[in-house]
C-alpha positions as CSV (number, residue, x, y, z in Angstrom):
1,M,-23.3,-30.8,3.9
2,E,-23.1,-27.4,5.6
3,R,-21.2,-29.0,8.5
4,A,-18.7,-30.6,6.2
5,L,-18.1,-27.4,4.3
6,S,-17.7,-25.4,7.5
7,R,-15.3,-27.9,9.1
8,K,-11.9,-26.4,9.9
9,I,-9.3,-28.8,8.7
10,M,-6.1,-26.7,8.7
11,G,-6.0,-25.0,12.1
12,Q,-3.5,-22.1,11.8
13,Q,-1.7,-23.5,8.8
14,G,-3.1,-20.9,6.4
15,K,-1.9,-18.0,8.6
16,R,1.5,-19.7,9.0
17,D,1.8,-20.1,5.2
18,L,1.0,-16.5,4.6
19,Q,3.5,-15.2,7.2
20,S,6.2,-17.5,6.1
21,F,5.7,-16.6,2.4
22,L,5.9,-12.9,3.3
23,R,8.9,-13.2,5.5
24,A,10.7,-15.1,2.7
25,H,10.1,-12.3,0.3
26,L,10.7,-9.3,2.6
27,P,14.5,-8.6,2.9
28,R,16.0,-7.2,6.0
29,L,18.8,-4.6,6.0
30,E,22.2,-6.3,5.7
31,Q,25.0,-4.4,7.4
32,P,27.5,-3.1,4.8
33,A,31.0,-4.3,4.8
34,S,32.5,-0.9,4.5
35,K,31.7,2.8,4.1
36,A,32.4,2.7,0.4
37,T,30.1,-0.3,0.0
38,W,27.2,1.5,1.8
39,L,27.6,4.8,-0.1
40,K,27.5,3.0,-3.4
41,K,24.4,1.0,-2.3
42,A,22.7,4.1,-1.0
43,G,23.1,5.8,-4.3
44,R,21.6,2.8,-6.1
45,I,18.7,2.6,-3.7
46,R,17.8,6.3,-4.2
47,R,18.0,6.0,-7.9
48,D,16.0,2.8,-8.1
49,C,13.4,3.8,-5.5
50,L,12.7,7.1,-7.4
51,K,12.3,5.1,-10.6
52,L,9.8,2.8,-8.8
53,L,7.8,5.6,-7.2
54,L,7.4,7.5,-10.5
55,R,6.5,4.6,-12.8
56,G,4.1,5.7,-15.4
57,H,4.4,9.4,-14.6
58,P,5.9,12.0,-17.0
59,P,9.6,11.9,-16.1
60,E,10.0,15.7,-16.3
61,L,7.6,16.1,-13.3
62,L,10.4,15.5,-10.8
63,E,12.4,18.5,-11.8
64,E,9.7,21.0,-12.6
65,K,9.6,24.1,-10.5
66,P,6.5,24.4,-8.3
67,K,3.6,26.7,-9.3
68,I,2.6,28.8,-6.3
69,E,-0.4,31.0,-5.7
70,W,-0.3,33.2,-2.6
71,G,-3.4,34.1,-0.6
72,E,-4.1,36.4,2.4
73,T,-1.7,37.0,5.2
74,L,-2.7,36.6,8.9
75,E,-1.0,39.1,11.0
76,T,-0.7,37.7,14.5
77,G,1.0,40.6,16.3
78,E,3.1,37.9,18.1
79,G,6.3,38.3,16.2
80,Y,5.3,36.2,13.2
81,R,2.8,36.1,10.4
82,I,1.0,33.3,8.6
83,R,1.0,33.5,4.8
84,K,-1.6,31.3,3.0
85,L,-0.6,29.6,-0.2
86,R,-1.4,26.7,-2.4
87,Y,1.0,25.0,-4.7
88,E,0.5,22.4,-7.5
89,G,1.7,19.2,-5.9
90,Y,0.8,17.2,-9.0
91,P,-0.7,18.4,-12.3
92,G,-4.2,19.6,-11.5
93,M,-3.9,18.8,-7.8
94,W,-3.3,21.9,-5.6
95,I,-2.0,21.5,-2.1
96,P,-3.0,24.1,0.5
97,A,-0.2,25.2,2.9
98,L,0.6,27.8,5.5
99,L,4.0,29.6,5.8
100,Y,4.8,30.7,9.4
101,E,7.2,33.5,8.9
102,P,9.2,35.5,11.6
103,M,8.6,39.2,11.3
104,E,12.2,40.0,11.7
105,M,14.6,38.1,9.4
106,E,18.1,39.0,8.4
107,G,20.0,36.9,5.9
108,K,19.4,33.2,5.9
109,V,17.4,31.4,8.6
110,P,16.6,27.7,9.3
111,A,13.6,26.3,7.5
112,V,11.4,23.4,8.6
113,L,9.0,21.4,6.4
114,N,6.0,20.2,8.5
115,P,3.9,17.7,6.6
116,N,0.6,16.8,8.2
117,G,-0.6,13.3,9.0
118,H,-3.8,11.3,9.4
119,H,-5.9,13.8,11.2
120,A,-9.1,15.1,9.6
121,G,-8.4,18.6,10.8
122,G,-5.3,18.7,8.8
123,K,-3.2,21.8,9.1
124,G,-5.6,23.2,11.6
125,M,-4.9,20.6,14.3
126,D,-3.8,22.5,17.4
127,Y,-0.6,20.4,18.0
128,K,0.5,21.3,14.5
129,Q,-0.3,25.0,14.9
130,A,1.6,24.8,18.3
131,R,4.7,23.4,16.6
132,C,4.7,25.9,13.7
133,I,4.1,28.8,16.0
134,N,7.0,27.8,18.2
135,L,9.3,27.3,15.2
136,A,8.5,30.8,13.9
137,K,9.0,32.4,17.3
138,R,12.4,30.8,17.4
139,G,13.3,32.6,14.1
140,M,12.7,29.7,11.7
141,L,10.5,29.5,8.6
142,A,7.9,26.7,9.1
143,L,5.9,25.4,6.2
144,N,2.7,23.6,7.2
145,T,1.6,21.5,4.2
146,E,-1.7,19.6,3.9
147,F,-1.8,15.8,3.6
148,I,-3.7,14.3,0.8
149,G,-7.1,13.2,2.2
150,M,-7.0,15.5,5.2
151,G,-8.2,19.1,5.9
152,E,-9.2,20.9,2.7
153,L,-8.1,17.8,0.8
154,R,-10.7,15.5,2.4
155,A,-12.1,14.5,-0.9
156,D,-9.2,12.1,-1.0
157,V,-9.8,10.6,2.4
158,E,-9.6,7.1,1.0
159,H,-5.9,6.9,0.3
160,N,-6.2,3.4,-1.1
161,R,-7.6,4.8,-4.3
162,I,-4.0,5.0,-5.4
163,G,-4.7,1.4,-6.3
164,H,-6.8,2.7,-9.2
165,L,-3.8,4.4,-10.6
166,D,-1.7,1.3,-10.0
167,L,-4.2,-0.7,-12.0
168,C,-3.5,1.7,-14.9
169,G,0.2,1.2,-14.7
170,V,0.8,4.6,-12.9
171,A,2.4,4.4,-9.5
172,G,-0.2,6.0,-7.2
173,V,2.4,6.6,-4.5
174,G,4.1,8.9,-6.9
175,V,1.4,11.5,-6.5
176,F,2.1,11.5,-2.7
177,Y,5.8,11.7,-3.3
178,L,5.7,14.6,-5.8
179,A,3.3,16.5,-3.5
180,M,5.7,16.3,-0.6
181,K,8.7,17.0,-2.8
182,R,7.0,20.1,-4.2
183,G,6.4,21.3,-0.6
184,L,10.2,21.2,0.0
185,D,10.7,23.1,-3.3
186,V,8.3,25.8,-2.1
187,L,10.1,26.1,1.2
188,L,13.5,26.4,-0.3
189,S,12.3,28.9,-2.8
190,Q,11.8,31.4,0.0
191,P,14.6,34.1,-0.1
192,H,15.4,33.7,3.6
193,A,15.5,29.9,3.6
194,D,19.0,28.6,4.5
195,P,19.6,25.5,2.3
196,E,22.2,24.3,4.8
197,R,19.7,24.3,7.7
198,V,16.6,22.5,6.4
199,A,14.7,20.1,8.7
200,M,11.6,18.0,8.1
201,T,9.3,16.6,10.8
202,G,5.7,15.3,11.2
203,L,3.5,12.8,13.0
204,S,1.9,9.6,11.7
205,G,1.4,10.2,7.9
206,G,3.6,13.2,8.4
207,G,6.2,11.0,9.9
208,W,5.9,8.6,6.9
209,Q,6.4,11.6,4.5
210,T,9.4,12.7,6.5
211,A,11.0,9.3,6.3
212,L,10.4,8.7,2.6
213,L,11.3,12.2,1.4
214,S,14.3,12.5,3.7
215,A,15.6,9.1,2.5
216,L,15.5,10.1,-1.2
217,D,16.1,13.9,-1.1
218,E,19.4,15.0,0.6
219,R,18.4,18.6,0.6
220,I,16.8,17.8,4.0
221,R,19.6,18.2,6.4
222,V,17.9,17.2,9.7
223,V,15.3,14.4,10.0
224,V,12.8,14.0,12.8
225,P,10.0,11.6,11.9
226,V,7.4,10.9,14.7
227,A,5.6,7.6,14.8
228,G,5.4,7.3,11.1
229,H,7.3,4.2,9.8
230,S,8.8,0.8,10.4
231,P,10.1,-1.9,8.1
232,I,7.4,-3.8,6.3
233,W,8.9,-7.1,7.4
234,Q,8.1,-6.1,11.0
235,R,4.5,-5.4,10.1
236,V,3.8,-9.0,9.0
237,G,2.9,-9.9,12.5
238,C,1.4,-6.6,13.5
239,V,-1.7,-5.5,11.6
240,S,-1.9,-2.1,13.4
241,D,1.4,-1.1,11.8
242,I,0.5,-1.9,8.2
243,G,-1.1,1.5,7.4
244,D,-2.5,2.7,4.1
245,L,-1.5,1.7,0.5
246,E,0.9,4.6,0.0
247,Q,2.9,3.4,3.0
248,D,3.1,-0.1,1.5
249,P,3.5,0.7,-2.2
250,V,3.7,-2.0,-4.8
251,D,7.2,-3.5,-5.2
252,L,8.8,-1.2,-2.7
253,C,10.7,-4.0,-1.0
254,T,12.2,-5.2,-4.3
255,V,14.3,-2.1,-3.9
256,A,14.5,-1.4,-0.2
257,D,12.4,-1.7,3.0
258,Y,12.1,1.1,5.5
259,D,15.1,-0.1,7.6
260,A,17.3,0.5,4.5
261,L,15.5,3.8,3.8
262,T,16.2,4.9,7.3
263,G,19.8,4.1,6.8
264,L,19.8,6.6,4.0
265,F,19.3,9.4,6.5
266,A,22.9,8.8,7.7
267,P,25.1,10.8,8.2
268,R,22.6,13.6,8.6
269,P,21.3,14.4,12.1
270,T,18.3,12.2,12.8
271,L,16.0,12.0,15.8
272,L,13.6,9.0,15.7
273,I,10.6,9.6,18.0
274,Y,8.1,6.9,18.9
275,N,5.5,6.5,21.6
276,R,5.6,3.8,24.2
277,N,1.8,3.1,24.3
278,D,0.9,4.3,20.8
279,D,-2.8,3.6,20.3
280,C,-2.4,3.7,16.5
281,C,0.9,2.2,15.3
282,F,4.7,1.9,15.6
283,Q,5.1,1.4,19.4
284,T,8.5,2.0,20.8
285,R,9.1,-1.6,21.8
286,R,8.8,-2.7,18.2
287,T,10.6,0.2,16.4
288,R,13.6,0.3,18.7
289,K,14.4,-3.2,17.4
290,S,13.3,-2.8,13.8
291,V,14.3,0.8,13.0
292,Y,16.9,2.1,15.4
293,A,19.0,-1.0,16.0
294,P,19.6,-1.8,12.3
295,V,20.6,1.7,11.4
296,K,22.8,2.6,14.4
297,P,25.8,0.7,13.0
298,I,25.5,2.6,9.7
299,F,25.7,5.9,11.5
300,E,28.6,4.7,13.5
301,M,30.4,3.5,10.4
302,L,30.0,6.9,8.8
303,G,31.4,8.6,11.8
304,A,28.0,10.0,12.8
305,A,27.1,8.0,15.9
306,D,26.4,11.2,17.8
307,R,23.9,12.4,15.2
308,L,21.4,9.6,15.7
309,G,18.9,10.0,18.5
310,F,16.0,7.9,19.7
311,H,13.2,9.2,22.0
312,D,10.7,7.0,23.8
313,N,7.7,9.2,24.6
314,V,5.8,8.3,27.7
315,D,3.9,11.5,28.3
316,P,1.3,10.9,27.2
317,G,2.8,7.9,25.3
318,T,-0.1,7.7,22.9
319,H,-0.1,8.6,19.2
320,N,1.0,12.2,19.6
321,Y,3.2,15.2,18.8
322,E,2.4,17.0,22.1
323,A,4.6,19.0,24.5
324,D,7.2,16.4,25.3
325,N,7.8,15.4,21.7
326,R,7.9,19.0,20.6
327,S,10.5,19.7,23.4
328,Q,12.7,17.0,21.9
329,L,12.4,18.6,18.5
330,Y,13.4,22.1,19.9
331,K,16.4,20.7,21.7
332,F,17.5,18.8,18.6
333,L,17.2,21.8,16.3
334,N,19.0,24.0,18.8
335,R,22.0,21.6,18.7
336,Q,22.0,21.0,15.0
337,F,21.3,24.6,13.9
338,G,23.4,26.3,16.5
339,L,20.4,28.0,18.1
340,D,19.9,29.0,21.7
341,T,16.1,28.9,22.3
342,S,13.9,27.5,25.0
343,E,13.6,23.7,25.2
344,E,10.0,24.0,26.1
345,D,6.9,25.4,24.3
346,L,6.7,29.1,24.0
347,P,3.1,30.5,24.5
348,W,0.8,29.4,21.8
349,E,-2.6,28.4,23.2
350,E,-4.1,31.9,22.7
351,E,-2.7,32.2,19.2
352,I,-4.3,29.3,17.3
353,F,-6.9,29.8,14.6
354,T,-9.9,27.8,13.7
355,E,-9.9,25.4,10.8
356,A,-12.1,27.7,8.8
357,E,-9.8,30.7,9.5
358,L,-6.8,28.7,8.1
359,N,-8.6,27.5,5.0
360,V,-6.7,28.5,1.9
361,G,-9.2,27.7,-0.8
362,L,-8.9,25.3,-3.7
363,P,-10.0,25.3,-7.4
364,A,-13.5,23.8,-7.8
365,D,-12.0,21.2,-10.2
366,N,-9.0,20.3,-8.0
367,A,-7.8,16.9,-9.0
368,T,-8.3,13.9,-6.7
369,L,-6.7,10.4,-6.7
370,L,-9.9,9.2,-8.3
371,S,-10.1,11.9,-11.0
372,L,-6.4,11.2,-11.9
373,S,-7.2,7.5,-12.3
374,Q,-10.3,8.4,-14.4
375,K,-8.0,10.6,-16.6
376,E,-5.7,7.6,-17.1
377,L,-8.6,5.4,-18.0
378,R,-9.8,7.9,-20.6
379,E,-6.3,7.8,-22.1
380,I,-6.4,4.0,-22.2
381,R,-9.8,4.0,-23.9
382,R,-8.5,6.5,-26.4
383,E,-5.3,4.7,-27.2
384,G,-6.7,1.2,-27.1
385,R,-4.7,-1.8,-26.2
386,K,-1.9,-3.6,-28.1
387,R,-3.2,-6.6,-30.0
388,R,-1.2,-9.9,-29.4
389,G,-1.5,-13.4,-30.6
390,P,-2.8,-16.0,-28.1
391,A,0.6,-17.3,-27.1
392,A,2.2,-13.8,-26.7
393,A,-0.9,-12.6,-24.8
394,R,-0.8,-15.5,-22.3
395,Q,2.9,-15.0,-21.8
396,R,2.4,-11.3,-21.1
397,L,-0.5,-12.1,-18.7
398,K,1.8,-14.4,-16.7
399,E,4.4,-11.6,-16.5
400,L,1.9,-8.9,-15.4
401,T,0.4,-11.1,-12.8
402,Q,3.7,-12.8,-11.9
403,M,1.8,-16.0,-11.7
404,P,3.6,-18.8,-9.9
405,V,3.8,-22.3,-11.3
406,F,3.7,-24.9,-8.6
407,A,5.9,-27.9,-9.4
408,K,4.8,-30.1,-6.6
409,V,1.1,-30.5,-5.8
410,R,0.1,-33.1,-3.3
411,G,-3.2,-33.9,-1.5
412,E,-3.3,-35.1,2.1
413,R,-6.5,-36.7,3.5
414,K,-7.8,-35.2,6.8
415,G,-9.8,-37.5,9.0
416,G,-12.0,-40.4,7.9
417,G,-14.5,-40.3,5.2
418,Q,-18.3,-39.8,5.8
419,K,-21.3,-40.8,3.9
420,R,-24.6,-38.9,3.7
421,D,-27.5,-39.9,1.5
422,G,-25.3,-42.0,-0.7
423,V,-22.6,-39.3,-1.1
424,E,-19.1,-39.9,0.2
425,I,-17.5,-36.9,1.9
426,R,-13.8,-36.5,2.1
427,Q,-11.6,-33.7,3.5
428,W,-8.3,-32.8,2.0
429,V,-5.4,-30.3,2.4
430,L,-3.7,-29.6,-0.8
431,R,0.0,-28.6,-0.5
432,L,1.6,-26.4,-3.2
433,D,5.4,-26.5,-3.3
434,D,5.6,-26.3,0.5
435,S,4.3,-22.7,0.2
436,W,0.5,-22.7,0.3
437,S,-2.0,-25.1,1.9
438,L,-5.5,-25.2,0.5
439,P,-8.4,-26.9,2.2
440,V,-10.7,-28.9,-0.1
441,T,-14.0,-30.7,0.7
442,E,-14.9,-33.5,-1.8
443,F,-18.3,-35.0,-2.4
444,V,-18.5,-38.2,-4.5
445,P,-22.0,-39.4,-5.4
446,K,-22.6,-43.0,-6.6
447,R,-21.4,-43.6,-10.2
448,A,-20.1,-40.0,-10.4
449,S,-19.4,-38.7,-13.9
450,G,-17.4,-35.6,-14.5
451,V,-15.8,-33.2,-12.0
452,E,-17.0,-29.8,-10.7
453,L,-14.7,-27.4,-8.8
454,I,-16.4,-24.6,-6.7
455,V,-14.6,-21.6,-5.4
456,G,-15.9,-18.3,-4.1
457,D,-15.0,-15.1,-2.2
458,G,-17.0,-16.4,0.8
459,G,-15.0,-19.6,1.0
460,R,-16.3,-23.2,0.7
461,R,-18.6,-22.8,3.7
462,N,-20.9,-20.6,1.6
463,G,-20.9,-23.0,-1.3
464,A,-23.6,-25.5,-0.1
465,P,-26.3,-24.5,-2.6
466,L,-24.0,-24.9,-5.6
467,V,-22.6,-28.1,-4.2
468,R,-26.2,-29.5,-4.0
469,Q,-26.9,-28.5,-7.5
470,S,-23.7,-30.1,-8.8
471,I,-24.2,-33.3,-6.9
472,A,-27.7,-33.5,-8.5
473,T,-26.0,-33.6,-11.9
474,G,-24.1,-36.7,-10.8
475,R,-20.7,-35.0,-10.7
476,R,-17.9,-35.4,-8.3
477,V,-17.7,-32.0,-6.5
478,L,-14.8,-30.3,-4.9
479,A,-15.2,-27.0,-2.9
480,A,-11.9,-25.2,-2.0
481,D,-10.6,-22.2,-0.2
482,L,-8.1,-20.0,-2.1
483,L,-5.9,-17.3,-0.5
484,G,-8.0,-14.8,1.3
485,T,-11.1,-17.0,1.6
486,G,-12.4,-19.4,4.2
487,E,-9.5,-21.1,6.0
488,S,-6.8,-19.3,4.0
489,P,-7.0,-15.9,5.6
490,A,-5.6,-12.8,4.0
491,T,-7.1,-9.4,4.6
492,W,-6.8,-6.6,2.1
493,Q,-3.9,-5.4,4.2
494,C,-2.2,-8.7,3.7
495,H,-2.6,-8.2,0.0
496,M,-0.9,-4.8,0.3
497,L,2.0,-6.5,2.0
498,L,2.2,-9.1,-0.8
499,G,2.3,-6.3,-3.3
500,A,5.0,-4.4,-1.4
501,A,7.0,-7.6,-1.4
502,G,6.9,-7.6,-5.2
503,Q,4.2,-10.2,-5.5
504,R,0.8,-10.1,-7.2
505,P,-2.1,-11.5,-5.2
506,L,-4.0,-12.0,-8.5
507,G,-1.2,-14.1,-9.9
508,I,-0.9,-16.2,-6.7
509,L,-4.7,-16.9,-6.7
510,T,-4.6,-17.9,-10.4
511,G,-1.6,-20.2,-9.8
512,Q,-3.4,-21.8,-6.9
513,L,-6.6,-22.3,-8.9
514,L,-4.7,-23.8,-11.9
515,S,-3.0,-26.3,-9.5
516,L,-6.5,-27.1,-8.1
517,L,-7.8,-27.7,-11.6
518,E,-4.9,-30.0,-12.4
519,W,-5.3,-32.0,-9.2
520,A,-9.1,-32.2,-9.5
521,G,-8.9,-33.5,-13.0
522,K,-6.5,-36.3,-12.3
523,G,-8.1,-39.7,-12.9
524,S,-10.9,-38.1,-14.9
525,R,-11.3,-38.6,-18.6
526,R,-12.9,-35.1,-18.9
527,T,-11.7,-31.7,-18.0
528,V,-13.2,-29.9,-15.0
529,H,-16.3,-27.8,-14.8
530,L,-15.5,-24.7,-12.8
531,Q,-17.8,-22.4,-10.8
532,A,-16.7,-19.1,-9.1
533,T,-18.8,-16.7,-7.1
534,G,-18.1,-13.2,-5.7
535,Q,-16.3,-10.3,-7.2
536,V,-12.7,-11.5,-7.1
537,L,-12.7,-15.2,-7.8
538,P,-14.8,-15.0,-11.0
539,V,-12.1,-12.8,-12.4
540,V,-9.4,-15.3,-11.1
541,A,-11.4,-18.2,-12.7
542,L,-11.6,-16.3,-16.0
543,L,-7.9,-15.6,-16.0
544,A,-7.1,-19.3,-15.3
545,A,-9.4,-20.3,-18.2
546,A,-7.7,-17.7,-20.4
547,L,-4.2,-19.0,-19.5
548,E,-5.0,-22.7,-19.7
549,P,-8.3,-23.3,-21.5
550,G,-7.5,-27.0,-21.9
551,R,-8.0,-27.5,-18.2
552,V,-11.6,-26.2,-18.1
553,E,-14.7,-27.8,-19.7
554,S,-17.0,-24.9,-18.7
555,L,-16.9,-21.9,-16.4
556,T,-20.0,-20.6,-14.6
557,T,-19.6,-17.3,-12.6
558,A,-21.9,-15.2,-10.4
559,T,-21.6,-11.4,-10.5
560,L,-18.6,-11.3,-12.9
561,I,-18.1,-7.7,-13.8
562,D,-18.0,-6.9,-17.5
563,S,-14.8,-4.9,-17.4
564,L,-11.9,-4.0,-15.0
565,E,-12.7,-0.4,-16.0
566,R,-15.7,-0.7,-13.5
567,L,-13.2,-0.6,-10.7
568,I,-12.6,3.0,-11.6
569,D,-16.0,3.9,-13.1
570,W,-18.1,3.0,-10.1
571,P,-15.6,3.0,-8.2
572,L,-14.9,-0.2,-6.3
573,S,-13.0,0.0,-3.0
574,Y,-9.5,-1.4,-2.8
575,S,-10.3,-3.1,0.5
576,D,-13.2,-5.0,-1.1
577,V,-11.4,-6.4,-4.1
578,A,-7.7,-5.9,-3.4
579,P,-6.3,-8.7,-5.7
580,L,-8.0,-7.1,-8.8
581,F,-5.8,-4.0,-8.5
582,C,-2.9,-5.7,-10.3
583,F,-0.3,-3.1,-11.3
584,G,-0.6,-2.2,-15.0
585,L,-3.1,-4.9,-15.9
586,L,-5.8,-2.7,-17.2
587,R,-3.5,-0.8,-19.5
588,E,-2.8,-4.0,-21.4
589,F,-5.8,-6.4,-20.8
590,D,-9.4,-6.2,-19.9
591,L,-12.0,-9.0,-19.2
592,P,-13.3,-9.2,-22.8
593,D,-9.7,-10.0,-23.8
594,L,-9.7,-12.8,-21.3
595,I,-13.0,-14.1,-22.6
596,D,-11.5,-14.3,-26.1
597,L,-8.4,-16.1,-24.8
598,S,-10.5,-18.6,-22.9
599,A,-12.0,-20.1,-26.1
600,P,-13.4,-22.7,-26.5
601,V,-14.4,-22.9,-22.8
602,A,-18.2,-22.5,-22.4
603,L,-18.9,-19.4,-20.3
604,R,-22.0,-18.4,-18.4
605,D,-22.6,-15.8,-15.7
606,A,-25.7,-16.1,-13.5
607,S,-26.5,-12.4,-13.8
608,R,-25.4,-11.9,-17.4
609,G,-26.4,-15.1,-19.2
610,P,-24.3,-17.1,-21.7
611,L,-21.0,-15.4,-22.6
612,R,-19.9,-18.3,-24.9
613,R,-21.9,-21.4,-25.7
């Protein structure tokens, strides 16, 4: 039995299905027919993308002026000072920052926003200090802003907790966007900041912030992202480029992928910097084709071909913003801002401070991504959920989960049948609309009566104990792998890509399970008994029973949580149960609602007892 359940019958088909599905739902940048066509499209993308990023947030937040609290000033004696500050990036969430300010300033001077990336040291990293010191020594204002989850904000090191906000119907990426946008507001509020000479640059997560904010906020006049972004369609075949959830936010590609967002930089001066042997992500050989090549014609069409640059860093060529990349920045700013400064680093090694010396200090109750989601949960509990009739509730569930309905479901036998101890064993691959392939192992005892379908987070190979129990009852038993289990691979990062493509993994899983139930029940005079184990598939099974209770005779689960609220209460990690973080679901439905909708299906959980007899 264990051998039959562990047998691989699909080869690489599951992987091919996933990649084909993603590529079909991830658009590539189409070259515009004319300048007027592109400018009209660019305006629409900016408008729609901002609307998407700020779903569920108070609309007035975008235009609110930043609250700033100034701290001590570090006098360096080297022609510049460092002013500590913190600003409210999102209500209750204060962001520490450092303003590198030339000692001698007359009139307006260039200003550079330097967001930090994925380095634990945050704003204290030596390469970041080196860059900001050099910018200040060249007569520019340099604002070094902390990245959520790094440095003094390390309480939020798990960026994927924005999924908890998504679950509540509040776009978690919006917190990141507003925090970086507030940083730009702070920089431009400085009396000497020249609004006509504003640049933004950063590495890694700082490069991502540079790309996203520069695409949507035209106050940034010069754009220099370093190893921070590539189109999501390119990431399908490259796991190392996928990144965290904020970099692949839900539904982004229904508006625009990062190739189109990079096109929004035009006609502003842009220098794209990537590293040839990057040991993190976004290597030059990939991004030259997926980022630079698609946007080059747009710059040319707008008469700005000479404003687009691309640098392939080979020294050291790893994930870096070291001397060579900084030199490229200085040369580019000299040309764009009309400066005449050294193209190499000015002295900085003896001027850096320790991480502790640069600490700004934060309120004891500074908000985190988790605390913000807990606040939303309290609001949901206080307001309650809208009551709907069964038909309306099921329709709304289908809309929220974007559950597909597969019109063509066919089973294909794989190999010859086997017989063990009077039980016939058959292997199947179930094909759903030429989109998904699901492996199924079938066990048919003599004089079988009734049908049992078994699914679990661990895949069918872990289902042997349940299969034995079900065979002992005389039922025909089917064990199947759904998306993300067994032979149908999909990591939590793949679920992120599905979400960014405008899909809902929870809906896909539910649609797959309902198709399995329909297929399993054919030829049987009774509906199917369903068993689901793990943390994800019991919820999927309950959702399937709630949407179509007529297909299920009984549902037995193992470790079914009592409420989706536990994802936030405990909290559960996005990477462990990614499909459950379905955008907006918790605001409108919880598991007790699904239990009510699943009537009259008999429900039982192995750790909770009978939920309905």
